MIMAR-821402 format. One record per residue (C-alpha): chain; x, y, z. Coordinates in nm, 4 decimals. Layout:
# MIMAR-821402
<"A", <X, Y, Z>>
...
//
This chain:
# MIMAR-821402
<"A", <-1.6221, 2.6801, 1.8006>>
<"A", <-1.7585, 2.6046, 1.4535>>
<"A", <-2.0966, 2.7371, 1.5613>>
<"A", <-1.9348, 3.0612, 1.6787>>
<"A", <-1.7493, 3.0882, 1.3483>>
<"A", <-2.0743, 3.0409, 1.1545>>
<"A", <-2.2512, 3.3081, 1.3596>>
<"A", <-1.9666, 3.5570, 1.3141>>
<"A", <-1.9454, 3.4780, 0.9427>>
<"A", <-2.3186, 3.5320, 0.8942>>
<"A", <-2.2953, 3.8618, 1.0845>>
<"A", <-2.0081, 3.9679, 0.8580>>
<"A", <-2.2143, 3.8804, 0.5476>>
<"A", <-2.5084, 4.0808, 0.6843>>
<"A", <-2.2817, 4.3812, 0.7544>>
<"A", <-2.1445, 4.3610, 0.3976>>
<"A", <-2.4957, 4.3523, 0.2505>>
<"A", <-2.6076, 4.6432, 0.4658>>
<"A", <-2.2974, 4.8388, 0.3625>>
<"A", <-2.3812, 4.7848, -0.0055>>
<"A", <-2.7419, 4.8915, 0.0505>>
<"A", <-2.6279, 5.2127, 0.2170>>
<"A", <-2.3881, 5.2775, -0.0719>>
<"A", <-2.6784, 5.2393, -0.3140>>
<"A", <-2.8845, 5.4749, -0.0995>>
<"A", <-2.6163, 5.7403, -0.1403>>
<"A", <-2.6598, 5.7168, -0.5161>>
<"A", <-3.0349, 5.7883, -0.4989>>
<"A", <-3.0169, 6.1680, -0.4521>>
<"A", <-3.0618, 6.1810, -0.0744>>
<"A", <-3.1273, 6.5097, 0.1027>>
<"A", <-2.8359, 6.6686, 0.2872>>
<"A", <-2.9582, 6.5244, 0.6201>>
<"A", <-3.0100, 6.1800, 0.4672>>
<"A", <-2.6652, 6.1939, 0.3062>>
<"A", <-2.5009, 6.2719, 0.6415>>
<"A", <-2.6904, 5.9884, 0.8101>>
<"A", <-2.6000, 5.7455, 0.5306>>
<"A", <-2.2335, 5.8457, 0.5503>>
<"A", <-2.2355, 5.7892, 0.9271>>
<"A", <-2.3936, 5.4485, 0.8723>>
<"A", <-2.1288, 5.3652, 0.6110>>
<"A", <-1.8537, 5.4466, 0.8589>>
<"A", <-2.0161, 5.2402, 1.1339>>
<"A", <-2.0840, 4.9455, 0.9023>>
<"A", <-1.7291, 4.9627, 0.7668>>
<"A", <-1.5916, 4.9539, 1.1202>>
<"A", <-1.8218, 4.6626, 1.2062>>
<"A", <-1.7184, 4.4688, 0.8941>>
<"A", <-1.3530, 4.5057, 0.9916>>
<"A", <-1.4206, 4.4022, 1.3520>>
<"A", <-1.6023, 4.0902, 1.2343>>
<"A", <-1.3322, 4.0163, 0.9767>>
<"A", <-1.0688, 4.0338, 1.2524>>
<"A", <-1.2776, 3.8068, 1.4733>>
<"A", <-1.3058, 3.5544, 1.1882>>
<"A", <-0.9284, 3.5654, 1.1430>>
<"A", <-0.8805, 3.5031, 1.5157>>
<"A", <-1.1196, 3.2080, 1.5066>>
<"A", <-0.9404, 3.0671, 1.2027>>
<"A", <-0.6103, 3.1007, 1.3863>>
<"A", <-0.7560, 2.9000, 1.6747>>
<"A", <-0.8521, 2.6253, 1.4272>>
<"A", <-0.4959, 2.6192, 1.2955>>
<"A", <-0.3254, 2.6452, 1.6348>>
<"A", <-0.0625, 2.3870, 1.7123>>
<"A", <-0.1746, 2.1044, 1.9339>>
<"A", <0.0221, 2.0238, 2.2490>>
<"A", <0.2391, 1.7130, 2.2271>>
<"A", <0.0948, 1.3801, 2.3309>>
<"A", <0.2469, 1.1741, 2.6127>>
<"A", <0.3869, 0.9398, 2.3486>>
<"A", <0.5609, 1.2307, 2.1731>>
<"A", <0.6996, 1.3595, 2.5022>>
<"A", <0.8422, 1.0166, 2.5829>>
<"A", <0.9925, 0.9940, 2.2332>>
<"A", <1.1640, 1.3309, 2.2813>>
<"A", <1.2980, 1.2190, 2.6198>>
<"A", <1.4340, 0.9042, 2.4551>>
<"A", <1.6004, 1.1055, 2.1807>>
<"A", <1.7503, 1.3429, 2.4360>>
<"A", <1.8907, 1.0473, 2.6312>>
<"A", <2.0503, 0.9150, 2.3103>>
<"A", <2.1949, 1.2576, 2.2324>>
<"A", <2.3338, 1.2841, 2.5838>>
<"A", <2.4869, 0.9361, 2.5631>>
<"A", <2.6471, 1.0089, 2.2266>>
<"A", <2.7667, 1.3499, 2.3426>>
<"A", <2.9440, 1.1951, 2.6406>>
<"A", <3.1022, 0.9176, 2.4334>>
<"A", <3.2954, 0.9238, 2.1120>>
<"A", <3.0340, 0.9283, 1.8424>>
<"A", <3.0855, 0.7201, 1.5325>>
<"A", <2.9522, 0.8126, 1.1918>>
<"A", <2.7042, 0.5240, 1.1961>>
<"A", <2.5786, 0.6230, 1.5416>>
<"A", <2.5317, 0.9827, 1.4221>>
<"A", <2.3405, 0.8597, 1.1190>>
<"A", <2.1221, 0.6380, 1.3364>>
<"A", <2.0493, 0.9255, 1.5723>>
<"A", <1.9694, 1.1583, 1.2809>>
<"A", <1.7376, 0.8966, 1.1293>>
<"A", <1.5567, 0.8584, 1.4626>>
<"A", <1.5182, 1.2329, 1.4961>>
<"A", <1.3901, 1.2717, 1.1404>>
<"A", <1.1465, 0.9852, 1.1868>>
<"A", <1.0124, 1.1448, 1.5033>>
<"A", <0.9842, 1.4988, 1.3683>>
<"A", <0.8055, 1.3829, 1.0546>>
<"A", <0.5268, 1.2441, 1.2750>>
<"A", <0.4725, 1.5649, 1.4730>>
//
């Protein structure tokens, strides 16, 4: 995926450079036909820059996506749920509640 990101990034940089070149071309007294063509190219390059920018954002989101839980984490959650169920069905003491809360906090801090 990093290779794809690099390719898309380089394409975005190239589109930005081309956009700037076209902008400079507009400032060089083009003929009416050249001006129209340059303006069309600016629109197309602007659209392409935005498309590539959105693709980069999507790729970045994939990098940052949450990972599925491991088997160990799943088992830890099942254990916590069993403790919660046991304490829910019985009279819970303050120390048991604190112990359960500490276990939950310990687990969630590792996720």
